[in-house]
C-alpha positions, -999 to +999 in steps of 0.1 A: +000+000+000+030+023-002+019+033-037-012+052-024+009+080-009+030+081-042-002+086-062-014+113-038+019+132-041+015+133-079-021+144-076-012+173-052+016+184-075-008+183-105-033+205-086-006+229-076+006+231-112-028+236-127-049+260-106-041+253-070-078+249-060-089+219-040-126+213-047-152+186-041-146+174-076-109+170-070-117+151-038-137+127-060-106+123-081-085+115-050-109+087-041-108+073-076-070+076-077-067+058-043-087+028-058-066+027-089-033+029-070-044+003-045-055-021-072-021-018-090-002-025-058-024-054-049-021-070-083+017-067-082+020-082-048-005-109-057+017-118-087+047-121-064+027-145-042+016-165-072+051-169-084+062-184-051+031-205-044+021-217-078+053-217-098+076-226-069+099-196-075+121-190-045+118-157-028+145-133-037+157-106-061+152-128-093+116-135-083+109-098-077+125-088-110+105-115-129+072-105-112+078-068-118+087-073-154+056-095-160+033-069-144+050-039-161+032-041-195-003-044-181+002-015-156+018+007-183-009+000-208-037+007-182-020+040-172-013+051-207-049+044-219-063+062-189-039+092-194-048+095-231-085+095-222-079+122-196-058+145-218-087+163-234-103+170-200-070+182-185-065+206-214-101+219-212-096+240-181-115+271-191-142+256-213-178+258-202-193+225-188-159+212-178-158+228-143-163+195-126-145+172-150-113+192-152-103+189-115-111+152-114-090+147-145-061+167-132-060+147-100-063+113-117-038+122-144-011+135-120-016+107-096-015+080-123+018+094-136+035+095-102+020+063-090+030+043-121+065+056-122+072+053-084+053+020-081+076+004-106+105+010-082+092+013-047+068-016-044+094-043-055+120-028-031+095-027-002+083-062-009+119-074-010+127-058+023+096-067+043+077-093+023+097-125+030+084-132+065+046-128+057+051-148+025+068-176+044+038-176+068+014-177+039+032-204+020+037-224+052+000-223+060-009-235+025+016-264+027+002-275+061-033-275+047-022-294+016-003-320+037-032-324+061-057-326+032-036-352+013-034-373+045-072-371+048-076-381+011-053-411+015-073-422+046-105-417+027-092-436-003-082-465+018-117-465+034-132-465-001-110-494-012-122-513+019-159-503+017-157-473+040-169-438+035-153-412+014-146-375+014-178-356+022-192-335-006-183-298-001-154-305+022-125-282+020-098-301+000-070-277+009-045-260-014-019-278-035+002-253-056+013-279-082-022-293-088-037-258-090-010-246-114-014-276-137-052-273-136-049-236-146-026-243-174-047-272-186-078-250-186-064-227-213-044-204-189 
């Protein structure tokens, strides 16, 4: 979530460069910008987690670089398309009917630029510095569930072979990174 303040810094600078007026419309832009910046950060960190859990990539600088490069194109494309759509509204500062849209566009445009540029550098560095311990806890929890689940399945299978009961429908089967990854790839992913 370190990218939210980076987005807000760009938005404040954009307001200061344009007209310096903080209005209700620009506050709406701040709320929108916060959502966009949070989503970008969540998707990047989620991709790091998927690399470790689903693709068995060890935590470290190579995993961070790989995850950052794989998320770079989607983030840049989203920011570029949004910025291009906002350019006419940013340029239309004095036109009638744009009194509400202009401040929103200025805030989102400035915040998108700073958040995209700074998020490319800061989020990977922060995750590298503080993300290993929570990631180990997360992966460890998944492995324990997968191990306990596979033990239950083996017990249930032996009961089925000997006329006993099976796994109850709707029971939580746990998490198995390799099985989930192969199922995702086999389903056209």
